[in-house]
N, C-alpha and C positions, 0 to 999 in steps of 0.2 A: 546453413541453418540459422545463423545469427540474424539475418534480415527478417526471416519469418518470426523469430522471437521478438524483435522490435515491433513488428506489426501486431503480434499477439498482445503485447503489453499495451499498445495504443488502443486496441479494441476493448480491453478491460477498462482502461482509464476513461474511455468514452462513456461507458456505463456509469462509472463512478462520478464523473463530472456532472451527469444528469441526476445524481442522487439515487440511481437504481442499483443498490448494493447487492441485490439477489440475482440480477441478470447475469448471463454469461457462464452459467455453471458448466457448460460443455467446454469451456476454455481452461478448466482446471483439472489437474491430475486427481484421481480418486484418493490418492495418498498424500494430498496437499499438506504441507507443513507451513504454518504461519508463526512468525516470531514478532511479538510486540515488545520493542526495546524498552528497557528501564529508563532510558534517557528521554523518551518523548511520550510515553503512554502510561496512564495511571494504573492500568491493569496488566502489567507486563507478564510475559510468559510465552511458552511454546504450545501451540494448538495443532493437533493432527487431525486431518479429515476436514473436508470443505464445510460440512454442517457445523462442526465444532468451532471452526474458525469464524464462520459467519455469525454464530450465536455470540461469541466473544465480542465481535465487532458491533453487533446489534446492541448488546448491553452497554457498550461504550457510547454509541450514538444516542441512547435514551437520555443521556445527561444534557443534550444540546437542544436548545430552542431553534437555533439556526446552525447549519453546518454545511461546509463545502470543502472540497479538496481539488485543486486545479494543478495540472502539470505545467511546470515552467520549462523543463528540459528533459530529454530522454538521451541516455548515454549507453551505447553498446559496448560491452566489455566481454569479449569472447562469447561464451554461451550465456552469460548473465546480461541483464538489462537493469540499469539504474535510472530511476526517475527522481527528479528534484521537484518537489511539490510545495504549493502554498496551501496551508490549512487555515480556514477562517471559520469562526463560529461565535455563538453567544450561549452561555450556560443557562439552562432552564431555571435553576434555583438561584444562582448567584447573580445572573444578568451580566456577568463578566464577559468581555469580548476577548477573543484570541485571534491573533494574526501571526502565524508562525511558519517558518521554513522547515520542512521535513523532507524525508526521502523514503523511497521504497526500493529494496534490492530484490529483483526477480530472478529466480533460477528456473529454467525451462528444460523439459525432457519430453521427447516424443511429440512435439507440437502442442504441448500443454504446459501451463504454469504449475510447477511442482513445489516451489519453495518461495516464500516472500518474507522479507524482514522489513517491518515498519520501524523507522529509526529517525534520528535527527539528521540534519543536512550534512554535518561534518562526517558522520559515519558513512553516509551514502557516498559522499565525495571520495572518502578514503577507499571504499570498495571499488570505485571507478578509477582509482589510481591518481586522483587529483587532490588538491588542497583547497580549502576555503579562501 
């Protein structure tokens, strides 16, 4: 099943890299749980349900004039998949630019993404059993 999980995560990230944040709803478990880590996101917390998580993500995206998130590496860890990502953007109000290394830890169940943790790169590497 782990190869299928990696492919699932690649499919989701293909949408994200195009900036299509609402696509791929069929790839997520209806009881999806998303955690935005306090270390990397200004509106941290746990969000349950795809629509609730998407709404939180959309609120966060509203602060950006430009925004992209690209995958640097995908690491298979049993039934979990960890991605190391590059986040780039420019704030609408501040004009400040951001170029940051972040990570996402994916948990899959039944061929769907059931759990995601958006975090800093160190936390993602630790989840993969690696060090920075």
